[in-house]
PDB file of N, CA, C, O and CB in Angstrom:
ATOM      1  N   MET A   1      17.341  14.413   1.730  1.00  0.00           N
ATOM      2  CA  MET A   1      15.935  13.974   2.082  1.00  0.00           C
ATOM      3  C   MET A   1      15.193  13.530   1.085  1.00  0.00           C
ATOM      4  O   MET A   1      14.297  12.710   1.284  1.00  0.00           O
ATOM      5  CB  MET A   1      15.190  14.933   2.649  1.00  0.00           C
ATOM      6  N   ILE A   2      15.510  14.083  -0.273  1.00  0.00           N
ATOM      7  CA  ILE A   2      14.493  13.702  -1.437  1.00  0.00           C
ATOM      8  C   ILE A   2      15.155  12.416  -1.923  1.00  0.00           C
ATOM      9  O   ILE A   2      14.471  11.573  -2.504  1.00  0.00           O
ATOM     10  CB  ILE A   2      14.322  14.917  -2.745  1.00  0.00           C
ATOM     11  N   SER A   3      16.286  12.257  -1.737  1.00  0.00           N
ATOM     12  CA  SER A   3      17.202  11.017  -2.222  1.00  0.00           C
ATOM     13  C   SER A   3      16.599   9.718  -1.274  1.00  0.00           C
ATOM     14  O   SER A   3      16.319   8.623  -1.762  1.00  0.00           O
ATOM     15  CB  SER A   3      19.100  11.350  -1.883  1.00  0.00           C
ATOM     16  N   SER A   4      16.464  10.046   0.113  1.00  0.00           N
ATOM     17  CA  SER A   4      16.046   9.218   0.930  1.00  0.00           C
ATOM     18  C   SER A   4      14.699   8.766   0.635  1.00  0.00           C
ATOM     19  O   SER A   4      14.430   7.570   0.748  1.00  0.00           O
ATOM     20  CB  SER A   4      16.180   9.705   2.093  1.00  0.00           C
ATOM     21  N   GLY A   5      13.748   9.689   0.233  1.00  0.00           N
ATOM     22  CA  GLY A   5      12.359   9.166   0.037  1.00  0.00           C
ATOM     23  C   GLY A   5      12.740   8.526  -1.288  1.00  0.00           C
ATOM     24  O   GLY A   5      12.186   7.429  -1.364  1.00  0.00           O
ATOM     25  N   CYS A   6      13.366   8.755  -2.204  1.00  0.00           N
ATOM     26  CA  CYS A   6      13.224   8.024  -3.528  1.00  0.00           C
ATOM     27  C   CYS A   6      13.599   6.731  -3.252  1.00  0.00           C
ATOM     28  O   CYS A   6      12.970   5.779  -3.714  1.00  0.00           O
ATOM     29  CB  CYS A   6      14.055   8.574  -4.696  1.00  0.00           C
ATOM     30  N   CYS A   7      14.618   6.595  -2.503  1.00  0.00           N
ATOM     31  CA  CYS A   7      15.063   5.090  -2.230  1.00  0.00           C
ATOM     32  C   CYS A   7      14.345   4.682  -1.536  1.00  0.00           C
ATOM     33  O   CYS A   7      14.121   3.574  -2.023  1.00  0.00           O
ATOM     34  CB  CYS A   7      16.247   4.750  -1.715  1.00  0.00           C
ATOM     35  N   HIS A   8      13.711   4.776  -0.598  1.00  0.00           N
ATOM     36  CA  HIS A   8      12.594   4.303   0.321  1.00  0.00           C
ATOM     37  C   HIS A   8      11.365   3.781  -0.769  1.00  0.00           C
ATOM     38  O   HIS A   8      10.741   2.719  -0.776  1.00  0.00           O
ATOM     39  CB  HIS A   8      12.044   5.685   1.432  1.00  0.00           C
ATOM     40  N   PHE A   9      11.299   4.701  -1.476  1.00  0.00           N
ATOM     41  CA  PHE A   9       9.823   4.246  -2.538  1.00  0.00           C
ATOM     42  C   PHE A   9      10.500   3.135  -3.537  1.00  0.00           C
ATOM     43  O   PHE A   9       9.758   2.201  -3.842  1.00  0.00           O
ATOM     44  CB  PHE A   9       9.040   5.866  -3.737  1.00  0.00           C
ATOM     45  N   LEU A  10      11.609   3.131  -3.991  1.00  0.00           N
ATOM     46  CA  LEU A  10      12.144   2.008  -4.764  1.00  0.00           C
ATOM     47  C   LEU A  10      12.183   0.790  -3.808  1.00  0.00           C
ATOM     48  O   LEU A  10      11.749  -0.333  -4.064  1.00  0.00           O
ATOM     49  CB  LEU A  10      13.600   2.344  -5.366  1.00  0.00           C
ATOM     50  N   THR A  11      12.670   1.131  -2.867  1.00  0.00           N
ATOM     51  CA  THR A  11      12.551  -0.665  -2.034  1.00  0.00           C
ATOM     52  C   THR A  11      11.281  -1.099  -1.999  1.00  0.00           C
ATOM     53  O   THR A  11      11.010  -2.129  -2.617  1.00  0.00           O
ATOM     54  CB  THR A  11      12.997  -0.837  -0.281  1.00  0.00           C
ATOM     55  N   VAL A  12      10.255  -0.398  -1.269  1.00  0.00           N
ATOM     56  CA  VAL A  12       9.050  -0.731  -1.154  1.00  0.00           C
ATOM     57  C   VAL A  12       8.434  -1.118  -2.406  1.00  0.00           C
ATOM     58  O   VAL A  12       7.515  -1.932  -2.312  1.00  0.00           O
ATOM     59  CB  VAL A  12       8.429   0.209  -0.565  1.00  0.00           C
ATOM     60  N   LEU A  13       8.768  -0.680  -3.620  1.00  0.00           N
ATOM     61  CA  LEU A  13       8.507  -1.477  -5.083  1.00  0.00           C
ATOM     62  C   LEU A  13       8.990  -2.764  -5.180  1.00  0.00           C
ATOM     63  O   LEU A  13       8.406  -3.793  -5.520  1.00  0.00           O
ATOM     64  CB  LEU A  13       9.149  -0.808  -6.281  1.00  0.00           C
ATOM     65  N   LEU A  14      10.161  -2.572  -4.830  1.00  0.00           N
ATOM     66  CA  LEU A  14      10.858  -3.956  -5.030  1.00  0.00           C
ATOM     67  C   LEU A  14      10.449  -5.027  -4.088  1.00  0.00           C
ATOM     68  O   LEU A  14      10.421  -6.179  -4.522  1.00  0.00           O
ATOM     69  CB  LEU A  14      12.361  -3.828  -4.888  1.00  0.00           C
ATOM     70  N   SER A  15      10.140  -4.801  -2.900  1.00  0.00           N
ATOM     71  CA  SER A  15       9.897  -5.608  -1.979  1.00  0.00           C
ATOM     72  C   SER A  15       8.418  -6.290  -2.327  1.00  0.00           C
ATOM     73  O   SER A  15       8.232  -7.505  -2.259  1.00  0.00           O
ATOM     74  CB  SER A  15      10.028  -4.855  -0.668  1.00  0.00           C
ATOM     75  N   HIS A  16       7.419  -5.352  -2.702  1.00  0.00           N
ATOM     76  CA  HIS A  16       6.263  -5.721  -3.424  1.00  0.00           C
ATOM     77  C   HIS A  16       6.299  -6.600  -4.430  1.00  0.00           C
ATOM     78  O   HIS A  16       5.376  -7.413  -4.487  1.00  0.00           O
ATOM     79  CB  HIS A  16       5.740  -4.761  -3.889  1.00  0.00           C
ATOM     80  N   ASP A  17       7.317  -6.640  -5.404  1.00  0.00           N
ATOM     81  CA  ASP A  17       7.557  -7.444  -6.374  1.00  0.00           C
ATOM     82  C   ASP A  17       7.993  -8.651  -5.984  1.00  0.00           C
ATOM     83  O   ASP A  17       7.696  -9.666  -6.613  1.00  0.00           O
ATOM     84  CB  ASP A  17       8.324  -6.947  -7.172  1.00  0.00           C
ATOM     85  N   LEU A  18       8.726  -8.665  -4.929  1.00  0.00           N
ATOM     86  CA  LEU A  18       9.243  -9.890  -4.775  1.00  0.00           C
ATOM     87  C   LEU A  18       8.453 -10.713  -3.904  1.00  0.00           C
ATOM     88  O   LEU A  18       8.575 -11.938  -3.867  1.00  0.00           O
ATOM     89  CB  LEU A  18      10.511  -9.807  -4.347  1.00  0.00           C
ATOM     90  N   CYS A  19       7.622 -10.040  -3.184  1.00  0.00           N
ATOM     91  CA  CYS A  19       6.411 -10.567  -2.470  1.00  0.00           C
ATOM     92  C   CYS A  19       5.496 -11.263  -3.387  1.00  0.00           C
ATOM     93  O   CYS A  19       5.092 -12.415  -3.226  1.00  0.00           O
ATOM     94  CB  CYS A  19       5.646  -9.462  -1.780  1.00  0.00           C
ATOM     95  N   ARG A  20       5.179 -10.422  -4.429  1.00  0.00           N
ATOM     96  CA  ARG A  20       4.346 -10.996  -5.549  1.00  0.00           C
ATOM     97  C   ARG A  20       4.728 -12.257  -6.174  1.00  0.00           C
ATOM     98  O   ARG A  20       4.090 -13.283  -6.411  1.00  0.00           O
ATOM     99  CB  ARG A  20       4.279 -10.087  -6.587  1.00  0.00           C
ATOM    100  N   SER A  21       6.127 -11.859  -6.409  1.00  0.00           N
ATOM    101  CA  SER A  21       6.875 -13.286  -7.243  1.00  0.00           C
ATOM    102  C   SER A  21       6.748 -14.696  -6.190  1.00  0.00           C
ATOM    103  O   SER A  21       6.473 -15.820  -6.610  1.00  0.00           O
ATOM    104  CB  SER A  21       8.930 -12.937  -7.565  1.00  0.00           C
ATOM    105  N   VAL A  22       6.948 -14.437  -5.093  1.00  0.00           N
ATOM    106  CA  VAL A  22       6.974 -15.636  -4.199  1.00  0.00           C
ATOM    107  C   VAL A  22       5.655 -16.148  -3.962  1.00  0.00           C
ATOM    108  O   VAL A  22       5.555 -17.369  -3.838  1.00  0.00           O
ATOM    109  CB  VAL A  22       7.602 -15.350  -2.891  1.00  0.00           C
ATOM    110  N   LEU A  23       4.532 -15.373  -3.870  1.00  0.00           N
ATOM    111  CA  LEU A  23       3.252 -15.675  -3.772  1.00  0.00           C
ATOM    112  C   LEU A  23       2.821 -16.477  -4.809  1.00  0.00           C
ATOM    113  O   LEU A  23       2.440 -17.635  -4.638  1.00  0.00           O
ATOM    114  CB  LEU A  23       2.529 -14.615  -3.678  1.00  0.00           C
ATOM    115  N   LEU A  24       2.873 -15.798  -6.105  1.00  0.00           N
ATOM    116  CA  LEU A  24       2.679 -16.743  -7.441  1.00  0.00           C
ATOM    117  C   LEU A  24       3.638 -18.031  -7.508  1.00  0.00           C
ATOM    118  O   LEU A  24       3.140 -19.045  -7.996  1.00  0.00           O
ATOM    119  CB  LEU A  24       3.018 -15.828  -8.838  1.00  0.00           C
ATOM    120  N   GLY A  25       4.876 -18.079  -7.092  1.00  0.00           N
ATOM    121  CA  GLY A  25       5.606 -19.047  -7.344  1.00  0.00           C
ATOM    122  C   GLY A  25       5.096 -20.131  -6.323  1.00  0.00           C
ATOM    123  O   GLY A  25       5.007 -21.302  -6.692  1.00  0.00           O
ATOM    124  N   GLY A  26       4.750 -19.744  -5.003  1.00  0.00           N
ATOM    125  CA  GLY A  26       4.004 -20.630  -4.096  1.00  0.00           C
ATOM    126  C   GLY A  26       2.716 -21.197  -4.453  1.00  0.00           C
ATOM    127  O   GLY A  26       2.320 -22.222  -3.897  1.00  0.00           O
ATOM    128  N   ARG A  27       2.102 -20.659  -5.254  1.00  0.00           N
ATOM    129  CA  ARG A  27       0.824 -20.997  -5.707  1.00  0.00           C
ATOM    130  C   ARG A  27       0.878 -21.895  -6.838  1.00  0.00           C
ATOM    131  O   ARG A  27      -0.066 -22.635  -7.115  1.00  0.00           O
ATOM    132  CB  ARG A  27       0.084 -19.846  -6.032  1.00  0.00           C
ATOM    133  N   ARG A  28       1.905 -21.855  -7.470  1.00  0.00           N
ATOM    134  CA  ARG A  28       2.266 -22.876  -8.694  1.00  0.00           C
ATOM    135  C   ARG A  28       2.248 -24.253  -8.091  1.00  0.00           C
ATOM    136  O   ARG A  28       2.488 -25.237  -8.791  1.00  0.00           O
ATOM    137  CB  ARG A  28       3.822 -22.599  -9.415  1.00  0.00           C
TER     138      ARG A  28
END
């Protein structure tokens, strides 16, 4: 249960980072 929560948290962070990267790249 805790492991799953941690994994989900990391996934969200990575997804947000990727989204930000794409937005910044598209703006350029």
